[in-house]
PDB file of N, CA, C and O in Angstrom:
ATOM      1  N   MET A   1       0.589  -0.989   0.067  1.00  0.00           N
ATOM      2  CA  MET A   1       0.073   0.426   0.061  1.00  0.00           C
ATOM      3  C   MET A   1       0.986   0.940   0.066  1.00  0.00           C
ATOM      4  O   MET A   1       2.025   0.839   0.718  1.00  0.00           O
ATOM      5  N   ARG A   2       0.425   1.946  -1.185  1.00  0.00           N
ATOM      6  CA  ARG A   2       1.291   3.463  -1.167  1.00  0.00           C
ATOM      7  C   ARG A   2       1.059   4.615  -0.275  1.00  0.00           C
ATOM      8  O   ARG A   2       1.863   5.547  -0.285  1.00  0.00           O
ATOM      9  N   TYR A   3      -0.494   4.633   0.883  1.00  0.00           N
ATOM     10  CA  TYR A   3      -1.117   6.056   0.633  1.00  0.00           C
ATOM     11  C   TYR A   3      -1.183   5.675   2.322  1.00  0.00           C
ATOM     12  O   TYR A   3      -0.433   6.281   3.086  1.00  0.00           O
ATOM     13  N   ASP A   4      -1.617   5.197   2.560  1.00  0.00           N
ATOM     14  CA  ASP A   4      -2.284   4.855   4.452  1.00  0.00           C
ATOM     15  C   ASP A   4      -2.330   3.657   4.638  1.00  0.00           C
ATOM     16  O   ASP A   4      -3.085   2.775   4.230  1.00  0.00           O
ATOM     17  N   SER A   5      -0.999   3.683   5.640  1.00  0.00           N
ATOM     18  CA  SER A   5      -0.929   2.129   5.850  1.00  0.00           C
ATOM     19  C   SER A   5      -1.648   1.939   7.244  1.00  0.00           C
ATOM     20  O   SER A   5      -1.223   1.115   8.053  1.00  0.00           O
ATOM     21  N   ASP A   6      -2.408   2.483   7.420  1.00  0.00           N
ATOM     22  CA  ASP A   6      -3.560   1.872   8.799  1.00  0.00           C
ATOM     23  C   ASP A   6      -4.957   1.530   8.025  1.00  0.00           C
ATOM     24  O   ASP A   6      -6.012   1.486   8.657  1.00  0.00           O
ATOM     25  N   ILE A   7      -4.913   1.337   6.895  1.00  0.00           N
ATOM     26  CA  ILE A   7      -6.039   1.258   6.194  1.00  0.00           C
ATOM     27  C   ILE A   7      -6.093  -0.313   6.242  1.00  0.00           C
ATOM     28  O   ILE A   7      -5.157  -0.898   5.696  1.00  0.00           O
ATOM     29  N   ASP A   8      -7.188  -1.143   6.897  1.00  0.00           N
ATOM     30  CA  ASP A   8      -7.563  -2.285   6.626  1.00  0.00           C
ATOM     31  C   ASP A   8      -7.738  -3.265   5.203  1.00  0.00           C
ATOM     32  O   ASP A   8      -8.746  -2.959   4.566  1.00  0.00           O
ATOM     33  N   PRO A   9      -7.062  -4.201   4.703  1.00  0.00           N
ATOM     34  CA  PRO A   9      -7.279  -4.549   3.466  1.00  0.00           C
ATOM     35  C   PRO A   9      -8.208  -5.462   3.621  1.00  0.00           C
ATOM     36  O   PRO A   9      -8.344  -6.487   4.291  1.00  0.00           O
ATOM     37  N   CYS A  10      -9.050  -4.640   2.565  1.00  0.00           N
ATOM     38  CA  CYS A  10     -10.791  -5.044   3.056  1.00  0.00           C
ATOM     39  C   CYS A  10     -11.378  -5.076   1.036  1.00  0.00           C
ATOM     40  O   CYS A  10     -10.738  -4.554   0.123  1.00  0.00           O
ATOM     41  N   CYS A  11     -12.635  -5.799   0.902  1.00  0.00           N
ATOM     42  CA  CYS A  11     -13.108  -5.804  -0.202  1.00  0.00           C
ATOM     43  C   CYS A  11     -13.013  -3.651  -0.684  1.00  0.00           C
ATOM     44  O   CYS A  11     -12.309  -2.897  -1.354  1.00  0.00           O
ATOM     45  N   ARG A  12     -14.067  -3.593   0.092  1.00  0.00           N
ATOM     46  CA  ARG A  12     -14.343  -2.037   0.132  1.00  0.00           C
ATOM     47  C   ARG A  12     -12.961  -1.020  -0.952  1.00  0.00           C
ATOM     48  O   ARG A  12     -13.143  -0.013  -1.637  1.00  0.00           O
ATOM     49  N   PHE A  13     -11.845  -1.696  -0.740  1.00  0.00           N
ATOM     50  CA  PHE A  13     -10.838  -0.406  -1.317  1.00  0.00           C
ATOM     51  C   PHE A  13     -10.278  -1.528  -2.621  1.00  0.00           C
ATOM     52  O   PHE A  13      -9.687  -1.015  -3.571  1.00  0.00           O
ATOM     53  N   CYS A  14     -10.442  -2.677  -2.609  1.00  0.00           N
ATOM     54  CA  CYS A  14      -9.768  -3.627  -3.626  1.00  0.00           C
ATOM     55  C   CYS A  14     -10.142  -2.875  -5.028  1.00  0.00           C
ATOM     56  O   CYS A  14     -11.191  -2.299  -5.315  1.00  0.00           O
ATOM     57  N   ALA A  15      -9.162  -3.024  -5.681  1.00  0.00           N
ATOM     58  CA  ALA A  15      -9.706  -2.739  -6.978  1.00  0.00           C
ATOM     59  C   ALA A  15     -10.580  -4.124  -8.456  1.00  0.00           C
ATOM     60  O   ALA A  15     -10.998  -3.953  -9.602  1.00  0.00           O
ATOM     61  N   HIS A  16     -10.494  -5.121  -7.710  1.00  0.00           N
ATOM     62  CA  HIS A  16     -11.493  -6.142  -8.203  1.00  0.00           C
ATOM     63  C   HIS A  16     -12.853  -6.523  -7.911  1.00  0.00           C
ATOM     64  O   HIS A  16     -13.360  -7.621  -8.144  1.00  0.00           O
ATOM     65  N   CYS A  17     -13.729  -4.912  -7.059  1.00  0.00           N
ATOM     66  CA  CYS A  17     -14.555  -5.151  -6.599  1.00  0.00           C
ATOM     67  C   CYS A  17     -15.357  -3.673  -7.018  1.00  0.00           C
ATOM     68  O   CYS A  17     -14.946  -2.513  -7.062  1.00  0.00           O
ATOM     69  N   HIS A  18     -16.360  -4.136  -7.231  1.00  0.00           N
ATOM     70  CA  HIS A  18     -17.841  -2.993  -7.340  1.00  0.00           C
ATOM     71  C   HIS A  18     -18.926  -2.993  -6.443  1.00  0.00           C
ATOM     72  O   HIS A  18     -19.763  -3.891  -6.355  1.00  0.00           O
ATOM     73  N   GLN A  19     -18.880  -1.816  -5.689  1.00  0.00           N
ATOM     74  CA  GLN A  19     -19.712  -1.666  -4.654  1.00  0.00           C
ATOM     75  C   GLN A  19     -21.007  -1.476  -5.295  1.00  0.00           C
ATOM     76  O   GLN A  19     -21.147  -0.730  -6.264  1.00  0.00           O
ATOM     77  N   ILE A  20     -22.131  -2.267  -4.665  1.00  0.00           N
ATOM     78  CA  ILE A  20     -23.462  -2.734  -5.241  1.00  0.00           C
ATOM     79  C   ILE A  20     -24.270  -2.241  -3.696  1.00  0.00           C
ATOM     80  O   ILE A  20     -25.428  -2.646  -3.798  1.00  0.00           O
ATOM     81  N   ASP A  21     -24.132  -1.707  -2.672  1.00  0.00           N
ATOM     82  CA  ASP A  21     -24.994  -1.567  -2.064  1.00  0.00           C
ATOM     83  C   ASP A  21     -24.364  -1.012  -0.744  1.00  0.00           C
ATOM     84  O   ASP A  21     -23.292  -0.623  -1.207  1.00  0.00           O
ATOM     85  N   GLU A  22     -24.308  -0.709   0.614  1.00  0.00           N
ATOM     86  CA  GLU A  22     -23.790  -0.237   1.463  1.00  0.00           C
ATOM     87  C   GLU A  22     -23.216  -1.235   1.953  1.00  0.00           C
ATOM     88  O   GLU A  22     -22.144  -0.962   2.492  1.00  0.00           O
ATOM     89  N   THR A  23     -23.646  -2.737   1.982  1.00  0.00           N
ATOM     90  CA  THR A  23     -22.584  -4.588   2.799  1.00  0.00           C
ATOM     91  C   THR A  23     -22.151  -5.235   1.663  1.00  0.00           C
ATOM     92  O   THR A  23     -21.238  -6.015   1.934  1.00  0.00           O
ATOM     93  N   GLU A  24     -22.380  -5.222   0.766  1.00  0.00           N
ATOM     94  CA  GLU A  24     -22.454  -5.404  -0.621  1.00  0.00           C
ATOM     95  C   GLU A  24     -21.594  -5.281  -1.880  1.00  0.00           C
ATOM     96  O   GLU A  24     -21.453  -4.093  -2.169  1.00  0.00           O
ATOM     97  N   ALA A  25     -21.028  -6.035  -2.652  1.00  0.00           N
ATOM     98  CA  ALA A  25     -19.672  -5.504  -3.697  1.00  0.00           C
ATOM     99  C   ALA A  25     -19.966  -7.163  -4.684  1.00  0.00           C
ATOM    100  O   ALA A  25     -20.356  -8.279  -4.341  1.00  0.00           O
ATOM    101  N   VAL A  26     -19.642  -6.704  -5.677  1.00  0.00           N
ATOM    102  CA  VAL A  26     -19.426  -7.820  -6.589  1.00  0.00           C
ATOM    103  C   VAL A  26     -17.997  -7.594  -7.031  1.00  0.00           C
ATOM    104  O   VAL A  26     -17.727  -6.580  -7.674  1.00  0.00           O
ATOM    105  N   CYS A  27     -16.910  -8.634  -6.670  1.00  0.00           N
ATOM    106  CA  CYS A  27     -15.759  -9.004  -7.070  1.00  0.00           C
ATOM    107  C   CYS A  27     -15.910 -10.033  -8.344  1.00  0.00           C
ATOM    108  O   CYS A  27     -16.521 -11.098  -8.437  1.00  0.00           O
ATOM    109  N   LYS A  28     -15.065  -9.252  -9.348  1.00  0.00           N
ATOM    110  CA  LYS A  28     -14.306  -9.975  -9.833  1.00  0.00           C
ATOM    111  C   LYS A  28     -14.096 -11.505 -10.200  1.00  0.00           C
ATOM    112  O   LYS A  28     -14.688 -12.215 -11.014  1.00  0.00           O
ATOM    113  N   LYS A  29     -12.730 -11.856  -9.053  1.00  0.00           N
ATOM    114  CA  LYS A  29     -12.969 -13.000  -8.879  1.00  0.00           C
ATOM    115  C   LYS A  29     -13.945 -13.885  -7.522  1.00  0.00           C
ATOM    116  O   LYS A  29     -14.125 -15.101  -7.467  1.00  0.00           O
ATOM    117  N   ARG A  30     -14.344 -13.071  -6.750  1.00  0.00           N
ATOM    118  CA  ARG A  30     -14.956 -14.393  -6.420  1.00  0.00           C
ATOM    119  C   ARG A  30     -16.899 -14.442  -5.747  1.00  0.00           C
ATOM    120  O   ARG A  30     -17.571 -15.049  -4.913  1.00  0.00           O
ATOM    121  N   GLY A  31     -17.094 -13.140  -7.013  1.00  0.00           N
ATOM    122  CA  GLY A  31     -18.981 -13.195  -6.996  1.00  0.00           C
ATOM    123  C   GLY A  31     -19.081 -11.840  -5.925  1.00  0.00           C
ATOM    124  O   GLY A  31     -18.563 -10.727  -6.012  1.00  0.00           O
ATOM    125  N   VAL A  32     -19.842 -12.347  -5.041  1.00  0.00           N
ATOM    126  CA  VAL A  32     -20.470 -11.402  -4.278  1.00  0.00           C
ATOM    127  C   VAL A  32     -20.308 -11.542  -3.229  1.00  0.00           C
ATOM    128  O   VAL A  32     -20.800 -12.537  -2.697  1.00  0.00           O
ATOM    129  N   VAL A  33     -19.629 -10.714  -2.545  1.00  0.00           N
ATOM    130  CA  VAL A  33     -18.874 -10.509  -1.639  1.00  0.00           C
ATOM    131  C   VAL A  33     -19.233  -9.261  -0.583  1.00  0.00           C
ATOM    132  O   VAL A  33     -19.407  -8.128  -1.033  1.00  0.00           O
ATOM    133  N   SER A  34     -19.339  -9.552   0.909  1.00  0.00           N
ATOM    134  CA  SER A  34     -19.406  -8.282   1.747  1.00  0.00           C
ATOM    135  C   SER A  34     -18.058  -7.638   1.997  1.00  0.00           C
ATOM    136  O   SER A  34     -17.041  -8.299   2.208  1.00  0.00           O
ATOM    137  N   LEU A  35     -18.102  -6.229   1.960  1.00  0.00           N
ATOM    138  CA  LEU A  35     -17.277  -5.368   2.013  1.00  0.00           C
ATOM    139  C   LEU A  35     -16.063  -5.372   2.888  1.00  0.00           C
ATOM    140  O   LEU A  35     -14.923  -4.912   2.823  1.00  0.00           O
ATOM    141  N   ASP A  36     -16.798  -6.107   3.766  1.00  0.00           N
ATOM    142  CA  ASP A  36     -15.669  -6.355   4.526  1.00  0.00           C
ATOM    143  C   ASP A  36     -14.747  -7.214   4.692  1.00  0.00           C
ATOM    144  O   ASP A  36     -14.096  -6.955   5.705  1.00  0.00           O
ATOM    145  N   GLN A  37     -14.361  -8.221   4.092  1.00  0.00           N
ATOM    146  CA  GLN A  37     -14.313  -9.610   4.006  1.00  0.00           C
ATOM    147  C   GLN A  37     -12.871  -8.841   3.127  1.00  0.00           C
ATOM    148  O   GLN A  37     -12.754  -7.630   2.943  1.00  0.00           O
ATOM    149  N   LYS A  38     -11.888  -9.895   2.684  1.00  0.00           N
ATOM    150  CA  LYS A  38     -11.407 -10.354   2.463  1.00  0.00           C
ATOM    151  C   LYS A  38     -10.449 -11.406   1.660  1.00  0.00           C
ATOM    152  O   LYS A  38     -10.727 -12.603   1.732  1.00  0.00           O
ATOM    153  N   CYS A  39      -9.406 -11.003   0.951  1.00  0.00           N
ATOM    154  CA  CYS A  39      -8.571 -12.684   0.666  1.00  0.00           C
ATOM    155  C   CYS A  39      -7.160 -11.716  -0.041  1.00  0.00           C
ATOM    156  O   CYS A  39      -6.946 -10.505  -0.085  1.00  0.00           O
ATOM    157  N   PHE A  40      -6.097 -13.370  -0.716  1.00  0.00           N
ATOM    158  CA  PHE A  40      -5.369 -12.790  -1.283  1.00  0.00           C
ATOM    159  C   PHE A  40      -4.888 -12.254  -2.177  1.00  0.00           C
ATOM    160  O   PHE A  40      -3.751 -11.800  -2.310  1.00  0.00           O
ATOM    161  N   ARG A  41      -6.175 -12.290  -3.195  1.00  0.00           N
ATOM    162  CA  ARG A  41      -6.220 -11.618  -4.746  1.00  0.00           C
ATOM    163  C   ARG A  41      -6.257  -9.593  -3.909  1.00  0.00           C
ATOM    164  O   ARG A  41      -5.568  -8.803  -4.555  1.00  0.00           O
ATOM    165  N   TYR A  42      -6.754  -9.186  -3.062  1.00  0.00           N
ATOM    166  CA  TYR A  42      -6.401  -7.989  -3.068  1.00  0.00           C
ATOM    167  C   TYR A  42      -5.926  -7.173  -3.098  1.00  0.00           C
ATOM    168  O   TYR A  42      -5.024  -7.119  -2.262  1.00  0.00           O
ATOM    169  N   LEU A  43      -6.111  -5.734  -4.136  1.00  0.00           N
ATOM    170  CA  LEU A  43      -5.250  -4.927  -4.513  1.00  0.00           C
ATOM    171  C   LEU A  43      -5.701  -3.402  -4.587  1.00  0.00           C
ATOM    172  O   LEU A  43      -6.369  -2.838  -5.454  1.00  0.00           O
ATOM    173  N   TYR A  44      -5.067  -2.848  -3.279  1.00  0.00           N
ATOM    174  CA  TYR A  44      -5.766  -1.676  -3.098  1.00  0.00           C
ATOM    175  C   TYR A  44      -6.296  -0.729  -4.367  1.00  0.00           C
ATOM    176  O   TYR A  44      -6.189  -1.057  -5.549  1.00  0.00           O
ATOM    177  N   ASP A  45      -6.752   0.221  -3.995  1.00  0.00           N
ATOM    178  CA  ASP A  45      -7.194   1.238  -5.408  1.00  0.00           C
ATOM    179  C   ASP A  45      -7.467   2.554  -4.727  1.00  0.00           C
ATOM    180  O   ASP A  45      -8.581   2.886  -4.321  1.00  0.00           O
ATOM    181  N   PRO A  46      -6.510   3.187  -4.643  1.00  0.00           N
ATOM    182  CA  PRO A  46      -6.570   4.757  -3.905  1.00  0.00           C
ATOM    183  C   PRO A  46      -8.049   5.221  -4.173  1.00  0.00           C
ATOM    184  O   PRO A  46      -8.855   5.699  -3.375  1.00  0.00           O
ATOM    185  N   THR A  47      -8.165   4.991  -5.316  1.00  0.00           N
ATOM    186  CA  THR A  47      -9.246   5.443  -5.844  1.00  0.00           C
ATOM    187  C   THR A  47     -10.912   5.564  -4.911  1.00  0.00           C
ATOM    188  O   THR A  47     -11.621   6.434  -5.415  1.00  0.00           O
ATOM    189  N   LYS A  48     -11.181   5.267  -4.412  1.00  0.00           N
ATOM    190  CA  LYS A  48     -11.920   3.803  -3.630  1.00  0.00           C
ATOM    191  C   LYS A  48     -11.827   4.218  -2.081  1.00  0.00           C
ATOM    192  O   LYS A  48     -12.759   3.985  -1.312  1.00  0.00           O
ATOM    193  N   ARG A  49     -11.019   4.648  -1.804  1.00  0.00           N
ATOM    194  CA  ARG A  49     -11.040   5.531  -0.539  1.00  0.00           C
ATOM    195  C   ARG A  49     -11.806   7.118  -1.049  1.00  0.00           C
ATOM    196  O   ARG A  49     -11.811   7.806  -2.070  1.00  0.00           O
ATOM    197  N   LEU A  50     -12.607   7.208   0.776  1.00  0.00           N
ATOM    198  CA  LEU A  50     -12.499   8.657   0.814  1.00  0.00           C
ATOM    199  C   LEU A  50     -11.895   9.222   1.952  1.00  0.00           C
ATOM    200  O   LEU A  50     -11.808   8.734   3.079  1.00  0.00           O
ATOM    201  N   PRO A  51     -11.401  10.541   1.445  1.00  0.00           N
ATOM    202  CA  PRO A  51     -10.013  11.001   2.433  1.00  0.00           C
ATOM    203  C   PRO A  51     -11.337  11.028   4.018  1.00  0.00           C
ATOM    204  O   PRO A  51     -12.484  10.612   4.175  1.00  0.00           O
ATOM    205  N   ALA A  52     -10.360  11.732   4.856  1.00  0.00           N
ATOM    206  CA  ALA A  52     -11.065  12.120   5.996  1.00  0.00           C
ATOM    207  C   ALA A  52     -11.533  13.838   5.443  1.00  0.00           C
ATOM    208  O   ALA A  52     -10.952  14.465   4.557  1.00  0.00           O
ATOM    209  N   GLN A  53     -12.837  14.363   6.332  1.00  0.00           N
ATOM    210  CA  GLN A  53     -13.231  15.556   6.083  1.00  0.00           C
ATOM    211  C   GLN A  53     -12.169  16.348   7.038  1.00  0.00           C
ATOM    212  O   GLN A  53     -11.550  15.927   8.016  1.00  0.00           O
ATOM    213  N   PRO A  54     -12.168  17.620   6.433  1.00  0.00           N
ATOM    214  CA  PRO A  54     -11.067  18.904   6.839  1.00  0.00           C
ATOM    215  C   PRO A  54     -11.912  19.254   7.733  1.00  0.00           C
ATOM    216  O   PRO A  54     -13.132  19.262   7.573  1.00  0.00           O
ATOM    217  N   GLY A  55     -11.165  19.650   8.998  1.00  0.00           N
ATOM    218  CA  GLY A  55     -11.226  20.670  10.120  1.00  0.00           C
ATOM    219  C   GLY A  55     -12.066  21.568   9.546  1.00  0.00           C
ATOM    220  O   GLY A  55     -11.726  21.848   8.396  1.00  0.00           O
ATOM    221  N   TYR A  56     -13.366  22.304  10.062  1.00  0.00           N
ATOM    222  CA  TYR A  56     -13.676  23.251   9.920  1.00  0.00           C
ATOM    223  C   TYR A  56     -13.529  24.032  11.007  1.00  0.00           C
ATOM    224  O   TYR A  56     -13.399  23.652  12.171  1.00  0.00           O
ATOM    225  N   LEU A  57     -13.569  25.857  10.326  1.00  0.00           N
ATOM    226  CA  LEU A  57     -13.396  26.686  11.216  1.00  0.00           C
ATOM    227  C   LEU A  57     -14.594  27.400  11.969  1.00  0.00           C
ATOM    228  O   LEU A  57     -15.456  28.139  11.493  1.00  0.00           O
ATOM    229  N   HIS A  58     -14.481  27.138  12.781  1.00  0.00           N
ATOM    230  CA  HIS A  58     -15.936  27.210  14.085  1.00  0.00           C
ATOM    231  C   HIS A  58     -16.369  29.300  13.737  1.00  0.00           C
ATOM    232  O   HIS A  58     -15.443  30.094  13.572  1.00  0.00           O
ATOM    233  N   ARG A  59     -17.298  29.582  13.716  1.00  0.00           N
ATOM    234  CA  ARG A  59     -17.280  31.655  13.841  1.00  0.00           C
ATOM    235  C   ARG A  59     -17.106  31.446  15.419  1.00  0.00           C
ATOM    236  O   ARG A  59     -17.071  30.505  16.212  1.00  0.00           O
ATOM    237  N   GLY A  60     -17.025  32.696  15.435  1.00  0.00           N
ATOM    238  CA  GLY A  60     -16.515  33.662  16.929  1.00  0.00           C
ATOM    239  C   GLY A  60     -14.830  33.090  17.205  1.00  0.00           C
ATOM    240  O   GLY A  60     -14.102  33.584  18.066  1.00  0.00           O
ATOM    241  N   THR A  61     -14.483  32.140  16.428  1.00  0.00           N
ATOM    242  CA  THR A  61     -13.140  31.661  16.633  1.00  0.00           C
ATOM    243  C   THR A  61     -11.953  33.258  16.492  1.00  0.00           C
ATOM    244  O   THR A  61     -11.251  33.923  17.254  1.00  0.00           O
ATOM    245  N   PHE A  62     -12.138  33.254  15.776  1.00  0.00           N
ATOM    246  CA  PHE A  62     -11.406  34.789  15.519  1.00  0.00           C
ATOM    247  C   PHE A  62     -11.953  36.244  15.152  1.00  0.00           C
ATOM    248  O   PHE A  62     -13.039  36.675  14.766  1.00  0.00           O
ATOM    249  N   SER A  63     -11.119  36.622  15.349  1.00  0.00           N
ATOM    250  CA  SER A  63     -11.987  38.213  15.092  1.00  0.00           C
ATOM    251  C   SER A  63     -11.389  39.162  13.971  1.00  0.00           C
ATOM    252  O   SER A  63     -10.410  38.704  13.381  1.00  0.00           O
ATOM    253  N   ALA A  64     -11.752  40.187  13.661  1.00  0.00           N
ATOM    254  CA  ALA A  64     -10.997  40.905  11.992  1.00  0.00           C
ATOM    255  C   ALA A  64      -9.274  41.508  13.004  1.00  0.00           C
ATOM    256  O   ALA A  64      -8.304  41.930  12.375  1.00  0.00           O
ATOM    257  N   GLU A  65      -9.279  41.450  13.826  1.00  0.00           N
ATOM    258  CA  GLU A  65      -8.303  42.149  13.931  1.00  0.00           C
ATOM    259  C   GLU A  65      -6.873  40.614  13.504  1.00  0.00           C
ATOM    260  O   GLU A  65      -5.817  40.866  12.924  1.00  0.00           O
ATOM    261  N   ASP A  66      -7.218  39.392  13.912  1.00  0.00           N
ATOM    262  CA  ASP A  66      -6.660  38.491  12.981  1.00  0.00           C
ATOM    263  C   ASP A  66      -6.515  38.567  11.978  1.00  0.00           C
ATOM    264  O   ASP A  66      -5.332  38.411  11.674  1.00  0.00           O
ATOM    265  N   PHE A  67      -7.261  38.776  11.046  1.00  0.00           N
ATOM    266  CA  PHE A  67      -6.759  39.131   9.720  1.00  0.00           C
ATOM    267  C   PHE A  67      -6.343  40.618   8.722  1.00  0.00           C
ATOM    268  O   PHE A  67      -6.177  40.858   7.526  1.00  0.00           O
ATOM    269  N   SER A  68      -6.300  41.425  10.078  1.00  0.00           N
ATOM    270  CA  SER A  68      -5.400  43.314   9.765  1.00  0.00           C
ATOM    271  C   SER A  68      -4.334  42.712   9.424  1.00  0.00           C
ATOM    272  O   SER A  68      -4.024  41.654   9.972  1.00  0.00           O
ATOM    273  N   ILE A  69      -3.642  43.225   8.539  1.00  0.00           N
ATOM    274  CA  ILE A  69      -1.837  43.614   8.432  1.00  0.00           C
ATOM    275  C   ILE A  69      -2.504  45.008   8.825  1.00  0.00           C
ATOM    276  O   ILE A  69      -3.490  45.643   8.451  1.00  0.00           O
ATOM    277  N   ASP A  70      -1.244  45.214   9.984  1.00  0.00           N
ATOM    278  CA  ASP A  70      -0.605  46.864  10.736  1.00  0.00           C
ATOM    279  C   ASP A  70       0.756  46.843  10.012  1.00  0.00           C
ATOM    280  O   ASP A  70       1.757  46.144  10.168  1.00  0.00           O
ATOM    281  N   PRO A  71       0.327  48.254   8.823  1.00  0.00           N
ATOM    282  CA  PRO A  71       1.673  48.672   8.350  1.00  0.00           C
ATOM    283  C   PRO A  71       2.798  48.953   9.667  1.00  0.00           C
ATOM    284  O   PRO A  71       2.505  48.994  10.862  1.00  0.00           O
ATOM    285  N   GLU A  72       3.848  49.089   9.193  1.00  0.00           N
ATOM    286  CA  GLU A  72       4.813  49.330  10.657  1.00  0.00           C
ATOM    287  C   GLU A  72       5.409  50.315  10.067  1.00  0.00           C
ATOM    288  O   GLU A  72       5.695  50.687   8.929  1.00  0.00           O
ATOM    289  N   SER A  73       5.552  50.728  11.450  1.00  0.00           N
ATOM    290  CA  SER A  73       6.675  52.325  10.610  1.00  0.00           C
ATOM    291  C   SER A  73       7.792  52.866  11.543  1.00  0.00           C
ATOM    292  O   SER A  73       8.513  53.792  11.171  1.00  0.00           O
TER     293      SER A  73
END
């Protein structure tokens, strides 16, 4: 695996599987399988992984002074 080493190998991220609903996928090698299942033909496909959601700024955390540039004389 090239991107994240903490990703568990499972059919959800395999290049041979295509998801059909929330719990099942169709595998080219094994047929209908669970998304949490894995086999020795597992091939990681990074395009199937959803990246973590970015953190958002909360209103009220910053003031207008935080975004102003004071000219130094």
